[in-house]
Backbone of each chain as nested JSON, in Angstrom:
{
  "chains": [
    {"id": "A", "residues": [
      {"number": 1, "name": "MET", "atoms": {"N": [0.837, -1.209, 0.0], "CA": [0.0, 0.0, 0.0], "C": [0.87, 1.255, 0.0]}},
      {"number": 2, "name": "SER", "atoms": {"N": [1.939, 1.223, 0.815], "CA": [2.76, 2.425, 0.892], "C": [3.411, 2.699, -0.46]}},
      {"number": 3, "name": "GLN", "atoms": {"N": [3.612, 1.63, -1.26], "CA": [4.148, 1.754, -2.609], "C": [3.251, 2.663, -3.458]}},
      {"number": 4, "name": "SER", "atoms": {"N": [1.95, 2.481, -3.321], "CA": [1.001, 3.199, -4.173], "C": [0.847, 4.657, -3.73]}},
      {"number": 5, "name": "ARG", "atoms": {"N": [1.449, 5.007, -2.631], "CA": [1.367, 6.388, -2.181], "C": [2.481, 7.246, -2.754]}},
      {"number": 6, "name": "LYS", "atoms": {"N": [3.322, 6.633, -3.567], "CA": [4.388, 7.419, -4.199], "C": [4.053, 7.666, -5.661]}},
      {"number": 7, "name": "MET", "atoms": {"N": [4.331, 8.855, -6.119], "CA": [4.137, 9.189, -7.523], "C": [5.456, 9.742, -8.064]}},
      {"number": 8, "name": "THR", "atoms": {"N": [5.814, 9.295, -9.265], "CA": [7.056, 9.753, -9.881], "C": [6.734, 10.665, -11.062]}},
      {"number": 9, "name": "CYS", "atoms": {"N": [7.285, 11.868, -11.034], "CA": [7.058, 12.853, -12.1], "C": [8.341, 12.984, -12.922]}},
      {"number": 10, "name": "HIS", "atoms": {"N": [8.245, 12.687, -14.201], "CA": [9.378, 12.835, -15.119], "C": [9.192, 14.131, -15.9]}},
      {"number": 11, "name": "ILE", "atoms": {"N": [10.182, 15.0, -15.839], "CA": [10.085, 16.285, -16.542], "C": [11.201, 16.355, -17.559]}},
      {"number": 12, "name": "HIS", "atoms": {"N": [10.855, 16.487, -18.824], "CA": [11.908, 16.561, -19.84], "C": [11.626, 17.713, -20.796]}},
      {"number": 13, "name": "LEU", "atoms": {"N": [12.698, 18.187, -21.404], "CA": [12.568, 19.28, -22.362], "C": [11.816, 18.811, -23.605]}},
      {"number": 14, "name": "LYS", "atoms": {"N": [11.021, 19.692, -24.164], "CA": [10.34, 19.361, -25.417], "C": [11.36, 19.138, -26.521]}},
      {"number": 15, "name": "LYS", "atoms": {"N": [10.962, 18.329, -27.474], "CA": [11.831, 18.065, -28.619], "C": [12.206, 19.385, -29.298]}},
      {"number": 16, "name": "GLY", "atoms": {"N": [13.454, 19.546, -29.629], "CA": [13.873, 20.756, -30.324], "C": [14.349, 21.855, -29.406]}},
      {"number": 17, "name": "VAL", "atoms": {"N": [14.048, 21.729, -28.103], "CA": [14.52, 22.745, -27.157], "C": [15.972, 22.432, -26.799]}},
      {"number": 18, "name": "LEU", "atoms": {"N": [16.821, 23.451, -26.876], "CA": [18.233, 23.251, -26.566], "C": [18.414, 22.825, -25.118]}},
      {"number": 19, "name": "ASP", "atoms": {"N": [19.29, 21.854, -24.916], "CA": [19.568, 21.325, -23.586], "C": [21.033, 21.641, -23.254]}},
      {"number": 20, "name": "PRO", "atoms": {"N": [21.291, 22.815, -22.658], "CA": [22.68, 23.238, -22.431], "C": [23.447, 22.252, -21.556]}},
      {"number": 21, "name": "GLN", "atoms": {"N": [22.765, 21.667, -20.57], "CA": [23.438, 20.703, -19.698], "C": [23.871, 19.473, -20.505]}},
      {"number": 22, "name": "GLY", "atoms": {"N": [22.972, 19.023, -21.365], "CA": [23.294, 17.876, -22.209], "C": [24.448, 18.177, -23.152]}},
      {"number": 23, "name": "VAL", "atoms": {"N": [24.436, 19.37, -23.74], "CA": [25.513, 19.76, -24.664], "C": [26.848, 19.795, -23.929]}},
      {"number": 24, "name": "THR", "atoms": {"N": [26.829, 20.357, -22.725], "CA": [28.062, 20.457, -21.933], "C": [28.602, 19.066, -21.602]}},
      {"number": 25, "name": "ILE", "atoms": {"N": [27.705, 18.165, -21.232], "CA": [28.135, 16.796, -20.892], "C": [28.69, 16.099, -22.129]}},
      {"number": 26, "name": "LYS", "atoms": {"N": [28.035, 16.317, -23.273], "CA": [28.536, 15.7, -24.503], "C": [29.971, 16.172, -24.784]}},
      {"number": 27, "name": "GLN", "atoms": {"N": [30.208, 17.48, -24.628], "CA": [31.554, 18.02, -24.854], "C": [32.555, 17.436, -23.868]}},
      {"number": 28, "name": "ALA", "atoms": {"N": [32.128, 17.314, -22.605], "CA": [33.024, 16.745, -21.589], "C": [33.357, 15.296, -21.943]}},
      {"number": 29, "name": "LEU", "atoms": {"N": [32.36, 14.564, -22.429], "CA": [32.605, 13.165, -22.816], "C": [33.599, 13.09, -23.968]}},
      {"number": 30, "name": "GLU", "atoms": {"N": [33.449, 13.981, -24.936], "CA": [34.409, 14.036, -26.042], "C": [35.822, 14.265, -25.519]}},
      {"number": 31, "name": "ASN", "atoms": {"N": [35.935, 15.21, -24.577], "CA": [37.25, 15.51, -24.002], "C": [37.834, 14.316, -23.256]}},
      {"number": 32, "name": "LEU", "atoms": {"N": [36.948, 13.471, -22.736], "CA": [37.404, 12.272, -22.015], "C": [37.652, 11.096, -22.968]}},
      {"number": 33, "name": "GLY", "atoms": {"N": [37.41, 11.321, -24.256], "CA": [37.67, 10.275, -25.234], "C": [36.451, 9.472, -25.654]}},
      {"number": 34, "name": "TYR", "atoms": {"N": [35.277, 9.81, -25.117], "CA": [34.047, 9.097, -25.503], "C": [33.447, 9.767, -26.728]}},
      {"number": 35, "name": "ASP", "atoms": {"N": [34.053, 9.515, -27.885], "CA": [33.561, 10.189, -29.086], "C": [32.469, 9.385, -29.799]}},
      {"number": 36, "name": "ASP", "atoms": {"N": [31.996, 8.306, -29.141], "CA": [30.904, 7.521, -29.732], "C": [29.537, 7.952, -29.2]}},
      {"number": 37, "name": "VAL", "atoms": {"N": [29.514, 9.001, -28.382], "CA": [28.235, 9.512, -27.893], "C": [27.801, 10.664, -28.798]}},
      {"number": 38, "name": "LEU", "atoms": {"N": [26.661, 10.497, -29.455], "CA": [26.19, 11.497, -30.416], "C": [25.42, 12.625, -29.734]}},
      {"number": 39, "name": "GLU", "atoms": {"N": [24.671, 12.262, -28.705], "CA": [23.825, 13.274, -28.062], "C": [23.586, 12.896, -26.603]}},
      {"number": 40, "name": "VAL", "atoms": {"N": [23.465, 13.914, -25.766], "CA": [23.085, 13.706, -24.367], "C": [21.9, 14.618, -24.077]}},
      {"number": 41, "name": "ARG", "atoms": {"N": [20.835, 14.039, -23.542], "CA": [19.679, 14.853, -23.135], "C": [19.468, 14.653, -21.644]}},
      {"number": 42, "name": "SER", "atoms": {"N": [19.203, 15.739, -20.947], "CA": [19.002, 15.64, -19.51], "C": [17.526, 15.802, -19.172]}},
      {"number": 43, "name": "SER", "atoms": {"N": [17.111, 15.196, -18.099], "CA": [15.754, 15.413, -17.608], "C": [15.745, 15.266, -16.097]}},
      {"number": 44, "name": "LYS", "atoms": {"N": [14.62, 15.626, -15.503], "CA": [14.523, 15.622, -14.043], "C": [13.41, 14.686, -13.604]}},
      {"number": 45, "name": "VAL", "atoms": {"N": [13.609, 14.1, -12.459], "CA": [12.58, 13.228, -11.894], "C": [12.34, 13.666, -10.45]}},
      {"number": 46, "name": "PHE", "atoms": {"N": [11.065, 13.817, -10.108], "CA": [10.715, 14.121, -8.72], "C": [9.79, 13.027, -8.201]}},
      {"number": 47, "name": "THR", "atoms": {"N": [10.165, 12.457, -7.07], "CA": [9.321, 11.436, -6.447], "C": [8.566, 12.079, -5.287]}},
      {"number": 48, "name": "LEU", "atoms": {"N": [7.25, 12.077, -5.393], "CA": [6.401, 12.686, -4.363], "C": [5.841, 11.588, -3.479]}},
      {"number": 49, "name": "THR", "atoms": {"N": [6.014, 11.727, -2.184], "CA": [5.417, 10.778, -1.244], "C": [4.203, 11.444, -0.618]}},
      {"number": 50, "name": "PHE", "atoms": {"N": [3.037, 10.841, -0.877], "CA": [1.8, 11.403, -0.331], "C": [1.43, 10.727, 0.984]}},
      {"number": 51, "name": "ARG", "atoms": {"N": [0.707, 11.449, 1.817], "CA": [0.13, 10.872, 3.033], "C": [-0.724, 9.667, 2.66]}},
      {"number": 52, "name": "GLU", "atoms": {"N": [-0.716, 8.669, 3.517], "CA": [-1.525, 7.459, 3.283], "C": [-3.003, 7.796, 3.041]}},
      {"number": 53, "name": "ASP", "atoms": {"N": [-3.482, 8.821, 3.761], "CA": [-4.925, 9.107, 3.727], "C": [-5.301, 10.191, 2.715]}},
      {"number": 54, "name": "THR", "atoms": {"N": [-4.41, 10.436, 1.745], "CA": [-4.725, 11.453, 0.732], "C": [-5.942, 11.023, -0.092]}},
      {"number": 55, "name": "ASP", "atoms": {"N": [-6.889, 11.932, -0.225], "CA": [-8.096, 11.63, -0.999], "C": [-7.85, 11.839, -2.486]}},
      {"number": 56, "name": "GLY", "atoms": {"N": [-8.669, 11.202, -3.289], "CA": [-8.685, 11.481, -4.721], "C": [-7.631, 10.729, -5.501]}},
      {"number": 57, "name": "ASP", "atoms": {"N": [-7.62, 11.017, -6.79], "CA": [-6.743, 10.335, -7.743], "C": [-5.353, 10.957, -7.659]}},
      {"number": 58, "name": "LEU", "atoms": {"N": [-4.396, 10.151, -7.211], "CA": [-3.038, 10.691, -7.038], "C": [-2.395, 11.07, -8.363]}},
      {"number": 59, "name": "THR", "atoms": {"N": [-2.751, 10.364, -9.433], "CA": [-2.185, 10.704, -10.744], "C": [-2.601, 12.124, -11.131]}},
      {"number": 60, "name": "LEU", "atoms": {"N": [-3.891, 12.423, -10.972], "CA": [-4.374, 13.772, -11.294], "C": [-3.706, 14.816, -10.412]}},
      {"number": 61, "name": "ARG", "atoms": {"N": [-3.541, 14.452, -9.128], "CA": [-2.935, 15.388, -8.178], "C": [-1.472, 15.659, -8.562]}},
      {"number": 62, "name": "ALA", "atoms": {"N": [-0.751, 14.605, -8.941], "CA": [0.653, 14.784, -9.322], "C": [0.759, 15.586, -10.624]}},
      {"number": 63, "name": "GLN", "atoms": {"N": [-0.164, 15.334, -11.559], "CA": [-0.165, 16.103, -12.814], "C": [-0.399, 17.583, -12.533]}},
      {"number": 64, "name": "GLU", "atoms": {"N": [-1.305, 17.861, -11.605], "CA": [-1.598, 19.241, -11.223], "C": [-0.346, 19.901, -10.64]}},
      {"number": 65, "name": "ILE", "atoms": {"N": [0.373, 19.148, -9.795], "CA": [1.609, 19.67, -9.182], "C": [2.664, 19.94, -10.256]}},
      {"number": 66, "name": "CYS", "atoms": {"N": [2.751, 19.055, -11.24], "CA": [3.695, 19.274, -12.343], "C": [3.352, 20.562, -13.077]}},
      {"number": 67, "name": "ARG", "atoms": {"N": [2.065, 20.71, -13.388], "CA": [1.627, 21.902, -14.142], "C": [1.873, 23.176, -13.358]}},
      {"number": 68, "name": "LYS", "atoms": {"N": [1.567, 23.135, -12.045], "CA": [1.621, 24.363, -11.242], "C": [3.015, 24.723, -10.772]}},
      {"number": 69, "name": "LEU", "atoms": {"N": [3.879, 23.71, -10.571], "CA": [5.149, 24.007, -9.915], "C": [6.376, 23.406, -10.596]}},
      {"number": 70, "name": "LEU", "atoms": {"N": [6.309, 22.127, -10.951], "CA": [7.545, 21.429, -11.321], "C": [7.988, 21.67, -12.756]}},
      {"number": 71, "name": "ALA", "atoms": {"N": [7.041, 21.758, -13.678], "CA": [7.399, 21.863, -15.097], "C": [7.173, 23.281, -15.617]}},
      {"number": 72, "name": "ASN", "atoms": {"N": [8.019, 23.675, -16.532], "CA": [7.824, 24.931, -17.251], "C": [7.117, 24.588, -18.565]}},
      {"number": 73, "name": "PRO", "atoms": {"N": [5.827, 24.918, -18.668], "CA": [5.047, 24.455, -19.824], "C": [5.536, 24.987, -21.166]}},
      {"number": 74, "name": "VAL", "atoms": {"N": [6.317, 26.046, -21.133], "CA": [6.811, 26.618, -22.392], "C": [7.841, 25.69, -23.045]}},
      {"number": 75, "name": "ILE", "atoms": {"N": [8.699, 25.114, -22.229], "CA": [9.794, 24.325, -22.799], "C": [9.809, 22.874, -22.343]}},
      {"number": 76, "name": "GLU", "atoms": {"N": [8.973, 22.518, -21.363], "CA": [9.049, 21.165, -20.803], "C": [7.738, 20.397, -20.927]}},
      {"number": 77, "name": "GLN", "atoms": {"N": [7.879, 19.079, -20.954], "CA": [6.738, 18.173, -20.911], "C": [6.903, 17.288, -19.689]}},
      {"number": 78, "name": "PHE", "atoms": {"N": [5.818, 16.676, -19.246], "CA": [5.968, 15.775, -18.103], "C": [5.12, 14.525, -18.274]}},
      {"number": 79, "name": "THR", "atoms": {"N": [5.569, 13.484, -17.614], "CA": [4.764, 12.273, -17.487], "C": [4.759, 11.898, -16.01]}},
      {"number": 80, "name": "VAL", "atoms": {"N": [3.697, 11.235, -15.616], "CA": [3.533, 10.882, -14.203], "C": [3.234, 9.396, -14.12]}},
      {"number": 81, "name": "GLU", "atoms": {"N": [3.866, 8.717, -13.173], "CA": [3.532, 7.303, -12.974], "C": [3.538, 6.965, -11.493]}},
      {"number": 82, "name": "GLU", "atoms": {"N": [2.807, 5.902, -11.157], "CA": [2.767, 5.463, -9.758], "C": [4.067, 4.813, -9.362]}},
      {"number": 83, "name": "GLY", "atoms": {"N": [4.394, 4.962, -8.096], "CA": [5.529, 4.208, -7.538], "C": [6.825, 4.971, -7.55]}}
    ]},
    {"id": "B", "residues": [
      {"number": 1, "name": "MET", "atoms": {"N": [16.514, -1.207, -33.956], "CA": [17.955, -1.174, -33.705], "C": [18.392, 0.18, -33.132]}},
      {"number": 2, "name": "SER", "atoms": {"N": [17.839, 1.261, -33.697], "CA": [18.255, 2.565, -33.195], "C": [17.816, 2.737, -31.739]}},
      {"number": 3, "name": "GLN", "atoms": {"N": [16.752, 2.043, -31.351], "CA": [16.268, 2.054, -29.968], "C": [17.353, 1.536, -29.023]}},
      {"number": 4, "name": "SER", "atoms": {"N": [18.031, 0.484, -29.457], "CA": [19.018, -0.16, -28.585], "C": [20.306, 0.654, -28.499]}},
      {"number": 5, "name": "ARG", "atoms": {"N": [20.395, 1.712, -29.27], "CA": [21.583, 2.547, -29.21], "C": [21.451, 3.659, -28.18]}},
      {"number": 6, "name": "LYS", "atoms": {"N": [20.313, 3.683, -27.503], "CA": [20.151, 4.689, -26.439], "C": [20.279, 4.028, -25.071]}},
      {"number": 7, "name": "MET", "atoms": {"N": [20.951, 4.729, -24.182], "CA": [21.058, 4.245, -22.808], "C": [20.578, 5.358, -21.889]}},
      {"number": 8, "name": "THR", "atoms": {"N": [19.8, 4.97, -20.88], "CA": [19.287, 5.948, -19.928], "C": [19.962, 5.753, -18.572]}},
      {"number": 9, "name": "CYS", "atoms": {"N": [20.555, 6.826, -18.073], "CA": [21.251, 6.785, -16.79], "C": [20.426, 7.55, -15.756]}},
      {"number": 10, "name": "HIS", "atoms": {"N": [20.023, 6.859, -14.705], "CA": [19.279, 7.482, -13.602], "C": [20.252, 7.74, -12.458]}},
      {"number": 11, "name": "ILE", "atoms": {"N": [20.317, 8.986, -12.036], "CA": [21.236, 9.339, -10.955], "C": [20.431, 9.875, -9.784]}},
      {"number": 12, "name": "HIS", "atoms": {"N": [20.519, 9.23, -8.651], "CA": [19.753, 9.713, -7.503], "C": [20.637, 9.763, -6.262]}},
      {"number": 13, "name": "LEU", "atoms": {"N": [20.235, 10.613, -5.344], "CA": [20.987, 10.755, -4.093], "C": [20.853, 9.485, -3.265]}},
      {"number": 14, "name": "LYS", "atoms": {"N": [21.933, 9.137, -2.565], "CA": [21.867, 7.992, -1.666], "C": [20.866, 8.274, -0.558]}},
      {"number": 15, "name": "LYS", "atoms": {"N": [20.319, 7.188, -0.02], "CA": [19.364, 7.302, 1.086], "C": [20.041, 8.046, 2.24]}},
      {"number": 16, "name": "GLY", "atoms": {"N": [19.341, 8.983, 2.831], "CA": [19.899, 9.695, 3.975], "C": [20.616, 10.976, 3.599]}},
      {"number": 17, "name": "VAL", "atoms": {"N": [20.934, 11.14, 2.33], "CA": [21.602, 12.376, 1.896], "C": [20.537, 13.461, 1.716]}},
      {"number": 18, "name": "LEU", "atoms": {"N": [20.787, 14.623, 2.301], "CA": [19.823, 15.722, 2.213], "C": [19.639, 16.154, 0.764]}},
      {"number": 19, "name": "ASP", "atoms": {"N": [18.398, 16.383, 0.392], "CA": [18.058, 16.795, -0.966], "C": [17.472, 18.211, -0.889]}},
      {"number": 20, "name": "PRO", "atoms": {"N": [18.32, 19.241, -0.988], "CA": [17.84, 20.626, -0.795], "C": [16.762, 21.013, -1.805]}},
      {"number": 21, "name": "GLN", "atoms": {"N": [16.906, 20.529, -3.039], "CA": [15.902, 20.85, -4.065], "C": [14.55, 20.245, -3.674]}},
      {"number": 22, "name": "GLY", "atoms": {"N": [14.599, 18.997, -3.216], "CA": [13.367, 18.331, -2.79], "C": [12.722, 19.037, -1.613]}},
      {"number": 23, "name": "VAL", "atoms": {"N": [13.535, 19.458, -0.648], "CA": [13.014, 20.15, 0.531], "C": [12.361, 21.471, 0.123]}},
      {"number": 24, "name": "THR", "atoms": {"N": [13.023, 22.183, -0.79], "CA": [12.481, 23.466, -1.26], "C": [11.144, 23.271, -1.968]}},
      {"number": 25, "name": "ILE", "atoms": {"N": [11.072, 22.235, -2.801], "CA": [9.813, 21.969, -3.516], "C": [8.714, 21.586, -2.526]}},
      {"number": 26, "name": "LYS", "atoms": {"N": [9.063, 20.787, -1.524], "CA": [8.063, 20.406, -0.519], "C": [7.508, 21.654, 0.167]}},
      {"number": 27, "name": "GLN", "atoms": {"N": [8.395, 22.591, 0.525], "CA": [7.945, 23.823, 1.174], "C": [7.054, 24.641, 0.249]}},
      {"number": 28, "name": "ALA", "atoms": {"N": [7.461, 24.705, -1.028], "CA": [6.658, 25.463, -2.001], "C": [5.268, 24.83, -2.142]}},
      {"number": 29, "name": "LEU", "atoms": {"N": [5.231, 23.481, -2.145], "CA": [3.935, 22.796, -2.245], "C": [3.067, 23.106, -1.037]}},
      {"number": 30, "name": "GLU", "atoms": {"N": [3.663, 23.128, 0.142], "CA": [2.912, 23.49, 1.357], "C": [2.325, 24.89, 1.216]}},
      {"number": 31, "name": "ASN", "atoms": {"N": [3.145, 25.806, 0.708], "CA": [2.682, 27.187, 0.539], "C": [1.535, 27.281, -0.471]}},
      {"number": 32, "name": "LEU", "atoms": {"N": [1.518, 26.331, -1.42], "CA": [0.443, 26.308, -2.424], "C": [-0.781, 25.53, -1.92]}},
      {"number": 33, "name": "GLY", "atoms": {"N": [-0.683, 25.007, -0.714], "CA": [-1.836, 24.298, -0.144], "C": [-1.771, 22.784, -0.274]}},
      {"number": 34, "name": "TYR", "atoms": {"N": [-0.685, 22.26, -0.842], "CA": [-0.553, 20.799, -0.976], "C": [0.108, 20.247, 0.289]}},
      {"number": 35, "name": "ASP", "atoms": {"N": [-0.665, 20.171, 1.359], "CA": [-0.073, 19.713, 2.615], "C": [-0.154, 18.197, 2.773]}},
      {"number": 36, "name": "ASP", "atoms": {"N": [-0.581, 17.5, 1.713], "CA": [-0.624, 16.032, 1.771], "C": [0.643, 15.394, 1.194]}},
      {"number": 37, "name": "VAL", "atoms": {"N": [1.612, 16.215, 0.801], "CA": [2.882, 15.678, 0.306], "C": [3.874, 15.644, 1.469]}},
      {"number": 38, "name": "LEU", "atoms": {"N": [4.324, 14.426, 1.813], "CA": [5.209, 14.253, 2.964], "C": [6.669, 14.505, 2.61]}},
      {"number": 39, "name": "GLU", "atoms": {"N": [7.044, 14.102, 1.401], "CA": [8.458, 14.207, 1.021], "C": [8.576, 14.351, -0.493]}},
      {"number": 40, "name": "VAL", "atoms": {"N": [9.57, 15.097, -0.925], "CA": [9.899, 15.198, -2.351], "C": [11.376, 14.865, -2.501]}},
      {"number": 41, "name": "ARG", "atoms": {"N": [11.685, 13.92, -3.385], "CA": [13.091, 13.6, -3.669], "C": [13.33, 13.869, -5.148]}},
      {"number": 42, "name": "SER", "atoms": {"N": [14.459, 14.505, -5.441], "CA": [14.765, 14.809, -6.838], "C": [15.849, 13.873, -7.353]}},
      {"number": 43, "name": "SER", "atoms": {"N": [15.824, 13.622, -8.629], "CA": [16.917, 12.868, -9.248], "C": [17.08, 13.328, -10.685]}},
      {"number": 44, "name": "LYS", "atoms": {"N": [18.151, 12.856, -11.31], "CA": [18.474, 13.304, -12.661], "C": [18.507, 12.107, -13.6]}},
      {"number": 45, "name": "VAL", "atoms": {"N": [18.141, 12.367, -14.834], "CA": [18.204, 11.321, -15.846], "C": [18.948, 11.868, -17.058]}},
      {"number": 46, "name": "PHE", "atoms": {"N": [19.907, 11.101, -17.553], "CA": [20.616, 11.484, -18.77], "C": [20.433, 10.38, -19.806]}},
      {"number": 47, "name": "THR", "atoms": {"N": [19.975, 10.775, -20.972], "CA": [19.817, 9.813, -22.054], "C": [20.979, 9.982, -23.023]}},
      {"number": 48, "name": "LEU", "atoms": {"N": [21.758, 8.931, -23.164], "CA": [22.932, 8.961, -24.036], "C": [22.595, 8.259, -25.351]}},
      {"number": 49, "name": "THR", "atoms": {"N": [22.816, 8.944, -26.451], "CA": [22.631, 8.321, -27.758], "C": [23.995, 7.955, -28.318]}},
      {"number": 50, "name": "PHE", "atoms": {"N": [24.203, 6.654, -28.511], "CA": [25.484, 6.18, -29.031], "C": [25.419, 6.012, -30.54]}},
      {"number": 51, "name": "ARG", "atoms": {"N": [26.571, 6.129, -31.17], "CA": [26.706, 5.819, -32.595], "C": [26.248, 4.387, -32.845]}},
      {"number": 52, "name": "GLU", "atoms": {"N": [25.629, 4.171, -33.979], "CA": [25.155, 2.831, -34.344], "C": [26.268, 1.784, -34.264]}},
      {"number": 53, "name": "ASP", "atoms": {"N": [27.477, 2.214, -34.649], "CA": [28.57, 1.238, -34.77], "C": [29.452, 1.162, -33.518]}},
      {"number": 54, "name": "THR", "atoms": {"N": [28.916, 1.638, -32.382], "CA": [29.714, 1.57, -31.152], "C": [29.97, 0.11, -30.768]}},
      {"number": 55, "name": "ASP", "atoms": {"N": [31.237, -0.178, -30.493], "CA": [31.598, -1.55, -30.111], "C": [31.351, -1.775, -28.62]}},
      {"number": 56, "name": "GLY", "atoms": {"N": [31.198, -3.034, -28.28], "CA": [31.182, -3.422, -26.871], "C": [29.818, -3.293, -26.223]}},
      {"number": 57, "name": "ASP", "atoms": {"N": [29.8, -3.598, -24.947], "CA": [28.568, -3.618, -24.163], "C": [28.201, -2.186, -23.761]}},
      {"number": 58, "name": "LEU", "atoms": {"N": [27.079, -1.702, -24.283], "CA": [26.694, -0.31, -24.007], "C": [26.348, -0.082, -22.542]}},
      {"number": 59, "name": "THR", "atoms": {"N": [25.846, -1.113, -21.891], "CA": [25.522, -0.963, -20.466], "C": [26.795, -0.676, -19.672]}},
      {"number": 60, "name": "LEU", "atoms": {"N": [27.826, -1.469, -19.945], "CA": [29.105, -1.245, -19.252], "C": [29.655, 0.143, -19.565]}},
      {"number": 61, "name": "ARG", "atoms": {"N": [29.521, 0.525, -20.82], "CA": [30.04, 1.834, -21.252], "C": [29.285, 2.971, -20.545]}},
      {"number": 62, "name": "ALA", "atoms": {"N": [27.965, 2.842, -20.463], "CA": [27.167, 3.877, -19.785], "C": [27.483, 3.912, -18.29]}},
      {"number": 63, "name": "GLN", "atoms": {"N": [27.696, 2.734, -17.703], "CA": [28.048, 2.697, -16.271], "C": [29.386, 3.399, -16.036]}},
      {"number": 64, "name": "GLU", "atoms": {"N": [30.316, 3.174, -16.953], "CA": [31.629, 3.819, -16.856], "C": [31.476, 5.341, -16.929]}},
      {"number": 65, "name": "ILE", "atoms": {"N": [30.612, 5.797, -17.851], "CA": [30.369, 7.237, -18.003], "C": [29.737, 7.812, -16.731]}},
      {"number": 66, "name": "CYS", "atoms": {"N": [28.819, 7.064, -16.136], "CA": [28.218, 7.516, -14.868], "C": [29.28, 7.66, -13.793]}},
      {"number": 67, "name": "ARG", "atoms": {"N": [30.129, 6.633, -13.687], "CA": [31.172, 6.662, -12.644], "C": [32.15, 7.806, -12.872]}},
      {"number": 68, "name": "LYS", "atoms": {"N": [32.534, 8.011, -14.139], "CA": [33.592, 8.984, -14.422], "C": [33.11, 10.421, -14.484]}},
      {"number": 69, "name": "LEU", "atoms": {"N": [31.847, 10.627, -14.882], "CA": [31.409, 11.997, -15.143], "C": [30.066, 12.38, -14.511]}},
      {"number": 70, "name": "LEU", "atoms": {"N": [29.067, 11.524, -14.657], "CA": [27.71, 11.976, -14.341], "C": [27.366, 11.932, -12.853]}},
      {"number": 71, "name": "ALA", "atoms": {"N": [27.843, 10.914, -12.161], "CA": [27.445, 10.742, -10.759], "C": [28.578, 11.129, -9.815]}},
      {"number": 72, "name": "ASN", "atoms": {"N": [28.198, 11.666, -8.678], "CA": [29.157, 11.927, -7.601], "C": [29.095, 10.718, -6.657]}},
      {"number": 73, "name": "PRO", "atoms": {"N": [30.119, 9.864, -6.66], "CA": [30.03, 8.601, -5.92], "C": [29.902, 8.777, -4.412]}},
      {"number": 74, "name": "VAL", "atoms": {"N": [30.247, 9.96, -3.909], "CA": [30.153, 10.18, -2.465], "C": [28.689, 10.251, -2.022]}},
      {"number": 75, "name": "ILE", "atoms": {"N": [27.862, 10.905, -2.817], "CA": [26.479, 11.127, -2.374], "C": [25.433, 10.545, -3.318]}},
      {"number": 76, "name": "GLU", "atoms": {"N": [25.864, 10.062, -4.488], "CA": [24.874, 9.614, -5.472], "C": [25.06, 8.146, -5.875]}},
      {"number": 77, "name": "GLN", "atoms": {"N": [23.964, 7.546, -6.29], "CA": [23.972, 6.203, -6.866], "C": [23.401, 6.307, -8.269]}},
      {"number": 78, "name": "PHE", "atoms": {"N": [23.68, 5.3, -9.08], "CA": [23.102, 5.354, -10.425], "C": [22.624, 3.978, -10.878]}},
      {"number": 79, "name": "THR", "atoms": {"N": [21.668, 4.006, -11.769], "CA": [21.256, 2.792, -12.473], "C": [21.236, 3.119, -13.953]}},
      {"number": 80, "name": "VAL", "atoms": {"N": [21.447, 2.092, -14.753], "CA": [21.532, 2.281, -16.201], "C": [20.582, 1.294, -16.866]}},
      {"number": 81, "name": "GLU", "atoms": {"N": [19.835, 1.758, -17.864], "CA": [18.985, 0.832, -18.61], "C": [18.995, 1.196, -20.091]}},
      {"number": 82, "name": "GLU", "atoms": {"N": [18.671, 0.198, -20.903], "CA": [18.619, 0.431, -22.348], "C": [17.396, 1.241, -22.723]}},
      {"number": 83, "name": "GLY", "atoms": {"N": [17.525, 2.027, -23.759], "CA": [16.341, 2.696, -24.32], "C": [16.154, 4.11, -23.837]}}
    ]}
  ]
}
């Protein structure tokens, strides 16, 4: 049961949006000799632990939290999953 | 085939390590009225796209990249998966 009280929010940049962190890591990898890496994309994950007695659909609640706080709708997309 | 040329690296803080970003988000959620969230933990995901003709085991290669560049072994752990 406690497993189902956790929600995982994945936040990633929309396709086509420049990912400066990814570009920097790709360059660092090249400098380290990893020239077989073509692209690096970064994203963020937030795991929310809800109270056991939280009412309502946790997926909807987590999506609302992503929209209101975690994701920047201009450049980011999000997905939400249980656990 | 091109699917198998991507590796996803999940980097998360070790258990017990303070997550300032998570704490800040939890406080912000409280201020927004979401007092049913007990804890927020943040983590990072990097998707590496390898050249089609990369030799060797990509999982091992991605793990090496995590150890050498992406993860801080003192406070972070990582997992690697295909795709």
